[in-house]
DRENDO-1510 file (C-alpha; in Angstrom, 1 decimal, always signed):
<recs>
REC; n; res; u; v; w
REC; 1; MET; -6.2; -11.4; -6.8 .
REC; 2; ALA; -5.1; -8.6; -9.1 .
REC; 3; THR; -5.8; -9.1; -12.8 .
REC; 4; THR; -2.9; -9.2; -15.2 .
REC; 5; ALA; -5.0; -7.9; -18.2 .
REC; 6; ASN; -3.3; -5.3; -20.2 .
REC; 7; HIS; -5.0; -1.9; -19.7 .
REC; 8; PHE; -2.4; +0.2; -21.4 .
REC; 9; THR; -3.5; +0.3; -25.0 .
REC; 10; LEU; -5.6; +3.4; -24.3 .
REC; 11; THR; -4.4; +6.6; -25.9 .
REC; 12; LEU; -3.2; +9.5; -23.9 .
REC; 13; LEU; -6.3; +11.3; -25.1 .
REC; 14; LEU; -8.4; +8.7; -23.5 .
REC; 15; PHE; -6.3; +9.0; -20.3 .
REC; 16; GLY; -7.1; +12.7; -20.2 .
REC; 17; LEU; -10.8; +12.2; -20.8 .
REC; 18; ILE; -11.3; +9.8; -17.9 .
REC; 19; ILE; -9.3; +11.6; -15.3 .
REC; 20; VAL; -12.1; +13.7; -13.9 .
REC; 21; THR; -13.3; +14.4; -10.4 .
REC; 22; SER; -16.5; +15.3; -8.7 .
REC; 23; LEU; -16.8; +18.5; -6.7 .
REC; 24; ASP; -19.8; +17.2; -4.7 .
REC; 25; THR; -18.7; +17.2; -1.1 .
REC; 26; THR; -21.3; +14.6; -0.2 .
REC; 27; VAL; -19.6; +11.9; -2.2 .
REC; 28; GLY; -16.1; +12.0; -0.7 .
REC; 29; GLN; -13.0; +14.0; -1.7 .
REC; 30; VAL; -9.7; +12.8; -3.0 .
REC; 31; GLY; -6.8; +15.2; -3.4 .
REC; 32; VAL; -3.2; +14.7; -4.5 .
REC; 33; CYS; +0.0; +15.2; -2.6 .
REC; 34; PHE; +2.5; +17.5; -4.4 .
REC; 35; GLY; +5.9; +16.3; -3.4 .
REC; 36; ARG; +9.0; +17.9; -4.9 .
REC; 37; LEU; +11.9; +15.5; -4.2 .
REC; 38; GLY; +13.0; +15.2; -7.8 .
REC; 39; ASN; +15.3; +16.9; -10.3 .
REC; 40; ASN; +13.2; +16.1; -13.3 .
REC; 41; LEU; +9.8; +17.3; -12.3 .
REC; 42; PRO; +7.5; +19.7; -14.1 .
REC; 43; SER; +7.5; +23.3; -12.9 .
REC; 44; VAL; +5.0; +24.6; -10.4 .
REC; 45; GLN; +3.2; +26.4; -13.2 .
REC; 46; ARG; +2.8; +23.2; -15.2 .
REC; 47; THR; +1.9; +21.2; -12.1 .
REC; 48; LEU; -0.9; +23.6; -11.3 .
REC; 49; ALA; -2.1; +23.4; -14.9 .
REC; 50; LEU; -2.3; +19.6; -14.5 .
REC; 51; TYR; -4.4; +20.1; -11.3 .
REC; 52; LYS; -6.7; +22.4; -13.3 .
REC; 53; LYS; -6.8; +20.2; -16.4 .
REC; 54; TYR; -7.7; +17.1; -14.5 .
REC; 55; ASN; -10.0; +19.0; -12.0 .
REC; 56; ILE; -8.0; +17.9; -9.0 .
REC; 57; ARG; -9.5; +20.2; -6.3 .
REC; 58; ARG; -7.4; +19.4; -3.3 .
REC; 59; MET; -3.6; +19.5; -2.7 .
REC; 60; ARG; -1.3; +18.5; +0.1 .
REC; 61; LEU; +1.9; +20.5; +0.2 .
REC; 62; TYR; +4.5; +19.4; +2.7 .
REC; 63; ASP; +6.1; +22.8; +3.3 .
REC; 64; PRO; +5.1; +26.4; +2.6 .
REC; 65; HIS; +6.8; +26.6; -0.8 .
REC; 66; PRO; +6.4; +30.3; -1.9 .
REC; 67; PRO; +6.1; +29.7; -5.7 .
REC; 68; THR; +3.4; +27.1; -5.1 .
REC; 69; LEU; +1.5; +29.4; -2.7 .
REC; 70; ARG; +1.6; +32.2; -5.2 .
REC; 71; GLY; +0.5; +30.0; -8.0 .
REC; 72; LEU; -2.5; +28.6; -6.0 .
REC; 73; ALA; -4.0; +32.1; -5.6 .
REC; 74; GLY; -7.4; +32.3; -7.1 .
REC; 75; THR; -7.5; +28.7; -8.2 .
REC; 76; GLY; -9.9; +27.5; -5.6 .
REC; 77; ILE; -7.8; +24.4; -4.9 .
REC; 78; ARG; -8.2; +23.5; -1.2 .
REC; 79; LEU; -4.8; +23.2; +0.4 .
REC; 80; MET; -3.4; +21.1; +3.2 .
REC; 81; LEU; -0.2; +22.9; +4.1 .
REC; 82; GLY; +2.6; +21.3; +6.1 .
REC; 83; ILE; +5.2; +22.7; +8.4 .
REC; 84; ARG; +8.8; +21.6; +8.1 .
REC; 85; ASP; +10.3; +19.5; +10.9 .
REC; 86; ASP; +13.1; +21.9; +11.4 .
REC; 87; GLU; +10.6; +24.7; +12.2 .
REC; 88; LEU; +8.9; +22.8; +15.0 .
REC; 89; ARG; +11.3; +23.7; +17.8 .
REC; 90; ASP; +10.9; +27.5; +17.3 .
REC; 91; LEU; +7.2; +27.3; +16.8 .
REC; 92; ALA; +6.8; +25.3; +20.0 .
REC; 93; ASN; +9.0; +27.5; +22.1 .
REC; 94; CYS; +8.0; +30.9; +20.8 .
REC; 95; PRO; +4.4; +32.0; +20.2 .
REC; 96; ASP; +5.7; +35.0; +18.3 .
REC; 97; ALA; +7.3; +32.6; +15.8 .
REC; 98; ALA; +4.0; +30.9; +15.3 .
REC; 99; THR; +2.3; +34.3; +14.8 .
REC; 100; ALA; +4.9; +35.2; +12.2 .
REC; 101; TRP; +4.6; +31.9; +10.4 .
REC; 102; VAL; +0.8; +32.3; +10.1 .
REC; 103; ARG; +1.2; +35.9; +9.0 .
REC; 104; THR; +3.8; +35.0; +6.3 .
REC; 105; TYR; +2.4; +31.8; +4.9 .
REC; 106; ILE; -1.4; +32.2; +5.5 .
REC; 107; LEU; -2.4; +35.8; +5.9 .
REC; 108; GLN; -0.2; +37.1; +3.1 .
REC; 109; HIS; -1.9; +34.7; +0.7 .
REC; 110; PRO; -5.5; +35.8; +1.1 .
REC; 111; ASN; -6.6; +34.2; -2.2 .
REC; 112; VAL; -5.4; +30.7; -1.3 .
REC; 113; THR; -8.0; +28.4; +0.0 .
REC; 114; PHE; -6.3; +26.9; +3.1 .
REC; 115; ARG; -8.1; +24.0; +4.8 .
REC; 116; HIS; -5.5; +22.3; +7.0 .
REC; 117; ILE; -2.2; +23.1; +8.6 .
REC; 118; THR; -0.2; +19.9; +9.3 .
REC; 119; VAL; +2.2; +20.4; +12.1 .
REC; 120; GLY; +4.7; +17.6; +11.4 .
REC; 121; ASN; +4.3; +14.6; +9.1 .
REC; 122; GLU; +4.9; +11.1; +10.6 .
REC; 123; ILE; +7.0; +12.5; +13.4 .
REC; 124; ASP; +8.6; +9.7; +15.5 .
REC; 125; PRO; +7.7; +10.5; +19.1 .
REC; 126; ASP; +11.2; +9.4; +20.2 .
REC; 127; SER; +12.9; +11.7; +17.7 .
REC; 128; GLU; +14.3; +15.1; +18.6 .
REC; 129; PHE; +11.1; +16.6; +17.1 .
REC; 130; GLY; +8.6; +14.6; +19.1 .
REC; 131; PRO; +8.4; +16.8; +22.2 .
REC; 132; PHE; +7.7; +19.9; +20.0 .
REC; 133; VAL; +4.7; +18.7; +18.0 .
REC; 134; LEU; +1.9; +19.5; +20.5 .
REC; 135; PRO; +3.2; +22.9; +21.7 .
REC; 136; ALA; +3.8; +23.9; +18.1 .
REC; 137; MET; +0.2; +22.8; +17.3 .
REC; 138; GLN; -1.1; +24.8; +20.2 .
REC; 139; ASN; +0.8; +28.0; +19.2 .
REC; 140; ILE; -0.1; +27.7; +15.5 .
REC; 141; TYR; -3.8; +27.2; +16.5 .
REC; 142; ARG; -3.7; +30.3; +18.8 .
REC; 143; ALA; -2.2; +32.3; +15.9 .
REC; 144; VAL; -4.8; +31.1; +13.5 .
REC; 145; ARG; -7.6; +31.8; +16.0 .
REC; 146; THR; -6.3; +35.3; +16.7 .
REC; 147; ALA; -6.3; +35.9; +13.0 .
REC; 148; GLY; -9.9; +35.0; +12.9 .
REC; 149; ARG; -9.4; +31.9; +10.7 .
REC; 150; ALA; -10.0; +29.1; +13.1 .
REC; 151; GLY; -13.4; +28.4; +11.5 .
REC; 152; GLN; -11.8; +27.8; +8.1 .
REC; 153; ILE; -8.4; +26.3; +8.9 .
REC; 154; LYS; -7.9; +23.2; +11.0 .
REC; 155; VAL; -4.6; +22.6; +12.8 .
REC; 156; SER; -3.6; +19.0; +13.2 .
REC; 157; THR; -0.6; +16.6; +12.7 .
REC; 158; SER; -0.2; +13.6; +10.5 .
REC; 159; ILE; +0.7; +10.2; +12.0 .
REC; 160; ARG; +1.9; +6.8; +10.8 .
REC; 161; THR; -0.3; +3.9; +11.8 .
REC; 162; ASP; +2.6; +2.1; +13.4 .
REC; 163; LEU; +1.8; +4.1; +16.5 .
REC; 164; LEU; -0.9; +1.6; +17.1 .
REC; 165; ASN; -0.3; -1.4; +19.3 .
REC; 166; THR; -3.5; -3.1; +18.3 .
REC; 167; SER; -5.3; -2.7; +15.0 .
REC; 168; TYR; -7.2; -5.9; +14.5 .
REC; 169; PRO; -10.1; -6.2; +14.9 .
REC; 170; PRO; -10.5; -2.5; +14.3 .
REC; 171; GLN; -12.8; -1.9; +17.3 .
REC; 172; ALA; -9.9; -3.1; +19.5 .
REC; 173; GLY; -7.6; -0.3; +18.1 .
REC; 174; GLU; -5.2; +1.0; +20.7 .
REC; 175; PHE; -2.1; +3.1; +20.7 .
REC; 176; LYS; +1.2; +1.7; +22.0 .
REC; 177; CYS; +1.8; +2.4; +25.7 .
REC; 178; SER; +5.2; +3.8; +24.8 .
REC; 179; VAL; +3.7; +6.6; +22.7 .
REC; 180; ASN; +0.8; +7.5; +25.1 .
REC; 181; TRP; +2.8; +10.5; +26.4 .
REC; 182; TYR; +2.9; +11.8; +22.9 .
REC; 183; ILE; -0.5; +10.9; +21.3 .
REC; 184; ARG; -2.8; +11.3; +24.3 .
REC; 185; PRO; -2.5; +15.1; +24.7 .
REC; 186; ILE; -2.6; +15.5; +20.9 .
REC; 187; VAL; -5.9; +13.6; +20.8 .
REC; 188; GLU; -7.3; +15.7; +23.7 .
REC; 189; PHE; -6.3; +18.9; +21.9 .
REC; 190; LEU; -8.0; +17.8; +18.8 .
REC; 191; ARG; -11.1; +16.9; +20.7 .
REC; 192; ASP; -11.1; +20.4; +22.2 .
REC; 193; THR; -10.7; +22.1; +18.8 .
REC; 194; GLN; -13.0; +19.5; +17.0 .
REC; 195; THR; -10.3; +18.7; +14.5 .
REC; 196; PRO; -9.6; +15.3; +13.0 .
REC; 197; LEU; -6.3; +13.5; +13.6 .
REC; 198; LEU; -4.6; +13.2; +10.2 .
REC; 199; VAL; -3.6; +9.7; +9.3 .
REC; 200; ASN; -1.3; +8.4; +6.5 .
REC; 201; VAL; -3.3; +5.2; +5.6 .
REC; 202; TYR; -1.4; +2.7; +3.6 .
REC; 203; PRO; -3.0; -0.7; +3.0 .
REC; 204; TYR; +0.1; -1.2; +0.7 .
REC; 205; PHE; +2.5; -1.3; +3.7 .
REC; 206; ALA; +0.1; -3.3; +5.8 .
REC; 207; TYR; +0.0; -6.0; +3.1 .
REC; 208; MET; +3.8; -5.9; +2.5 .
REC; 209; ASN; +4.4; -6.4; +6.2 .
REC; 210; ASP; +2.0; -9.3; +6.6 .
REC; 211; PRO; +1.2; -11.0; +3.2 .
REC; 212; GLN; +0.5; -14.3; +4.9 .
REC; 213; ASN; -2.5; -12.9; +6.8 .
REC; 214; ILE; -3.8; -10.1; +4.5 .
REC; 215; ASN; -5.4; -10.9; +1.2 .
REC; 216; LEU; -4.0; -8.8; -1.7 .
REC; 217; SER; -7.5; -8.1; -3.0 .
REC; 218; PHE; -8.5; -6.7; +0.4 .
REC; 219; ALA; -5.5; -4.5; +0.4 .
REC; 220; LEU; -6.2; -3.3; -3.1 .
REC; 221; LEU; -9.8; -2.3; -2.0 .
REC; 222; GLN; -11.3; -4.7; -4.6 .
REC; 223; PRO; -15.0; -5.2; -4.5 .
REC; 224; ASN; -16.3; -8.4; -2.9 .
REC; 225; SER; -13.1; -8.9; -1.0 .
REC; 226; GLY; -14.2; -7.9; +2.4 .
REC; 227; VAL; -13.7; -9.7; +5.7 .
REC; 228; VAL; -15.6; -10.0; +9.0 .
REC; 229; ALA; -13.4; -8.6; +11.8 .
REC; 230; GLY; -14.7; -8.8; +15.4 .
REC; 231; GLY; -18.2; -9.4; +14.1 .
REC; 232; VAL; -18.2; -6.4; +11.8 .
REC; 233; TYR; -18.0; -6.6; +8.0 .
REC; 234; TYR; -15.2; -4.6; +6.4 .
REC; 235; ASP; -15.3; -4.0; +2.7 .
REC; 236; ASN; -11.6; -3.1; +2.5 .
REC; 237; LEU; -8.4; -2.6; +4.4 .
REC; 238; TYR; -8.5; +1.2; +4.2 .
REC; 239; TYR; -11.7; +1.3; +6.3 .
REC; 240; ALA; -10.3; -1.2; +8.8 .
REC; 241; ILE; -7.1; +0.9; +9.3 .
REC; 242; LEU; -9.0; +4.2; +9.7 .
REC; 243; ASP; -11.5; +2.6; +12.1 .
REC; 244; ALA; -8.6; +1.2; +14.2 .
REC; 245; VAL; -7.3; +4.7; +14.7 .
REC; 246; ASP; -10.8; +6.0; +15.5 .
REC; 247; ALA; -11.2; +3.3; +18.1 .
REC; 248; ALA; -7.8; +4.1; +19.6 .
REC; 249; MET; -8.7; +7.7; +19.9 .
REC; 250; GLU; -12.0; +6.8; +21.5 .
REC; 251; ARG; -10.2; +4.6; +24.0 .
REC; 252; ILE; -8.0; +7.6; +25.0 .
REC; 253; LEU; -11.0; +10.0; +25.3 .
REC; 254; ALA; -13.1; +7.6; +27.2 .
REC; 255; ALA; -10.7; +7.9; +30.1 .
REC; 256; VAL; -10.5; +11.7; +30.0 .
REC; 257; PRO; -13.4; +14.1; +30.9 .
REC; 258; SER; -14.4; +16.6; +28.3 .
REC; 259; LEU; -13.7; +19.9; +30.0 .
REC; 260; PHE; -13.7; +23.5; +29.0 .
REC; 261; SER; -10.4; +24.2; +27.3 .
REC; 262; ALA; -8.0; +27.1; +26.7 .
REC; 263; PHE; -8.2; +26.1; +23.0 .
REC; 264; SER; -11.9; +26.5; +22.6 .
REC; 265; ASP; -14.3; +29.3; +23.5 .
REC; 266; GLU; -16.9; +26.8; +24.8 .
REC; 267; LYS; -17.3; +23.1; +25.4 .
REC; 268; PRO; -17.2; +21.2; +22.1 .
REC; 269; ARG; -20.6; +20.8; +20.6 .
REC; 270; GLY; -19.6; +18.3; +17.9 .
REC; 271; PRO; -18.7; +14.6; +18.3 .
REC; 272; ARG; -16.6; +14.0; +21.4 .
REC; 273; ASN; -14.2; +12.0; +19.2 .
REC; 274; PRO; -13.3; +14.0; +16.1 .
REC; 275; GLY; -11.9; +10.8; +14.6 .
REC; 276; GLY; -9.2; +10.3; +11.9 .
REC; 277; ARG; -9.0; +11.7; +8.4 .
REC; 278; GLY; -6.8; +10.4; +5.6 .
REC; 279; SER; -3.9; +12.6; +4.8 .
REC; 280; GLU; -1.9; +10.3; +2.5 .
REC; 281; THR; -2.4; +6.9; +0.8 .
REC; 282; GLY; -1.2; +5.2; -2.4 .
REC; 283; TRP; +0.5; +2.2; -4.0 .
REC; 284; SER; +4.0; +2.0; -5.5 .
REC; 285; SER; +4.2; +0.9; -9.2 .
REC; 286; LYS; +7.8; -0.3; -9.2 .
REC; 287; GLY; +10.5; -1.6; -6.9 .
REC; 288; GLY; +10.3; -3.9; -3.9 .
REC; 289; ARG; +11.4; -4.6; -0.3 .
REC; 290; LYS; +15.0; -5.1; -1.5 .
REC; 291; LYS; +17.0; -2.8; -3.6 .
REC; 292; HIS; +16.7; -3.5; -7.3 .
REC; 293; MET; +14.3; -6.4; -6.7 .
REC; 294; GLY; +10.5; -6.7; -7.2 .
REC; 295; TYR; +8.6; -8.3; -4.4 .
REC; 296; THR; +6.6; -11.5; -4.8 .
REC; 297; THR; +4.7; -13.1; -2.0 .
REC; 298; ALA; +4.9; -16.8; -1.1 .
REC; 299; LEU; +1.1; -17.0; -1.8 .
REC; 300; GLY; +1.4; -16.7; -5.5 .
REC; 301; ASP; +0.2; -13.1; -5.7 .
REC; 302; GLY; +3.0; -12.2; -8.2 .
REC; 303; PRO; +4.8; -8.9; -8.3 .
REC; 304; ILE; +3.2; -6.4; -6.0 .
REC; 305; ASN; +4.7; -3.1; -7.1 .
REC; 306; THR; +3.2; -2.8; -10.5 .
REC; 307; VAL; +1.5; -0.1; -12.5 .
REC; 308; GLU; -1.5; -2.3; -12.7 .
REC; 309; ASN; -1.8; -2.7; -9.0 .
REC; 310; ALA; -1.3; +1.0; -8.5 .
REC; 311; ARG; -4.1; +1.7; -11.0 .
REC; 312; ILE; -6.4; -0.8; -9.3 .
REC; 313; TYR; -5.8; +0.7; -5.8 .
REC; 314; ASN; -6.2; +4.3; -6.7 .
REC; 315; ASN; -9.3; +3.7; -8.8 .
REC; 316; ASN; -10.9; +1.7; -6.0 .
REC; 317; LEU; -10.0; +4.5; -3.7 .
REC; 318; MET; -12.3; +6.8; -5.7 .
REC; 319; ARG; -15.2; +4.4; -5.0 .
REC; 320; ILE; -14.7; +3.8; -1.3 .
REC; 321; VAL; -14.5; +7.4; -0.3 .
REC; 322; LYS; -18.2; +7.8; -1.2 .
REC; 323; SER; -19.2; +5.8; +1.9 .
REC; 324; GLY; -18.3; +6.0; +5.6 .
REC; 325; THR; -16.5; +3.3; +7.5 .
REC; 326; PRO; -18.4; +0.9; +9.8 .
REC; 327; ARG; -17.6; +3.1; +12.8 .
REC; 328; ARG; -18.8; +6.2; +11.0 .
REC; 329; PRO; -21.4; +5.1; +8.4 .
REC; 330; GLY; -22.8; +7.6; +6.0 .
REC; 331; ARG; -19.9; +10.0; +6.3 .
REC; 332; PRO; -17.9; +10.3; +3.0 .
REC; 333; LEU; -14.2; +10.3; +3.4 .
REC; 334; GLU; -11.4; +12.8; +2.5 .
REC; 335; THR; -8.0; +11.6; +1.6 .
REC; 336; TYR; -4.9; +12.4; -0.6 .
REC; 337; ILE; -3.1; +10.2; -3.1 .
REC; 338; PHE; +0.6; +10.1; -2.7 .
REC; 339; ALA; +1.8; +11.4; -5.0 .
REC; 340; MET; +1.6; +13.6; -8.0 .
REC; 341; TYR; +4.9; +12.4; -9.5 .
REC; 342; ASP; +7.5; +9.7; -9.1 .
REC; 343; GLU; +10.2; +11.5; -7.1 .
REC; 344; ASN; +13.7; +10.3; -8.1 .
REC; 345; LEU; +15.4; +11.9; -5.1 .
REC; 346; LYS; +13.2; +10.5; -2.4 .
REC; 347; PRO; +15.3; +8.5; +0.1 .
REC; 348; GLY; +14.8; +4.9; +0.9 .
REC; 349; LEU; +14.3; +1.8; -1.1 .
REC; 350; ALA; +13.4; +1.8; -4.8 .
REC; 351; TYR; +9.6; +1.5; -4.3 .
REC; 352; GLU; +9.5; +4.8; -2.4 .
REC; 353; ARG; +10.3; +6.6; -5.7 .
REC; 354; HIS; +7.4; +5.2; -7.7 .
REC; 355; PHE; +4.1; +6.3; -6.1 .
REC; 356; GLY; +3.4; +9.0; -8.6 .
REC; 357; ILE; +0.2; +9.1; -10.7 .
REC; 358; PHE; +1.9; +11.2; -13.3 .
REC; 359; LEU; +5.2; +10.7; -15.1 .
REC; 360; PRO; +7.8; +13.4; -14.9 .
REC; 361; ASN; +6.8; +14.5; -18.4 .
REC; 362; GLY; +3.3; +15.3; -17.1 .
REC; 363; GLN; +1.6; +12.4; -18.8 .
REC; 364; PRO; -0.7; +10.1; -16.6 .
REC; 365; LYS; +1.0; +6.9; -15.7 .
REC; 366; TYR; -2.3; +5.1; -15.9 .
REC; 367; PRO; -6.0; +6.0; -16.3 .
REC; 368; LEU; -7.7; +7.2; -13.1 .
REC; 369; ARG; -11.4; +7.3; -12.8 .
REC; 370; PHE; -12.2; +10.1; -10.3 .
REC; 371; HIS; -16.0; +9.7; -10.0 .
</recs>
């Protein structure tokens, strides 16, 4: 269970000293999502200064925000850039629109280090945008490849894990039959381009939805809190969720022959299943399942949405990215903490607005040990 010890007597100077990160790509990488749904947030310039001060070397940006793109020039920060939902229809239906998008937001920013383009974030397959995700991915990929950047920039989409029908044990992972029309061709496309499927991995929500069967310490990624699932030992819930997605992708690809594709110049030489990669994770520090109420489980875990639990989760995250999951041992992970700030205009229940690791005044909410 989470400790209730007080960790907040440290000075802000100490906070600054211990928020550091490693640039060694062999030990895993953790970036931070820069969301802007707030009316009290620091400027882009101050935000980028915080990334530099605390040596945060990766950023996820949910849309091509021109001031941020200009500010990133020459910083070396590796960027995961999103495409807005309302752009998907045009990008899917018009290859010229995709070419123009890449020209405007990628090629005109030659000093920005682009790593990923995320075509849609948590798109509901049954929404008006669902049918446009794959063709938009295909057109954006063609534009990136034509520009000679396919070797540096991966084109993918980011999913919620509720597309899974089965997630436990992880090796039994399987997507819902109702979303196969949507996810199967996406997974096949990602196989052909050897690009990971981006996954928003939230042990927080898994625990909140099933506190009777999930141990809080397992969800918080605490050491010595692992479980044996299907005969395989899982150190933490993050690994279990990511492996369930990996298994679900493998299940799709096992039934589909790997053929030459219009999206690759030759048969893929890498792993047949490119697997999943974390694109978002985090823990809320305030609020609950009901408006204006904290949430306490019936198991005596106490309030869940606390600064202390958020601190524990994100610090443990720094530890677990160093190792691979049971399905992909020895392969350090990449993921992004949601979010840089508490966003007071984010829709939904109260907890949605309290995932930030920094306060709106730019001070760390709690100490983070980026090893």
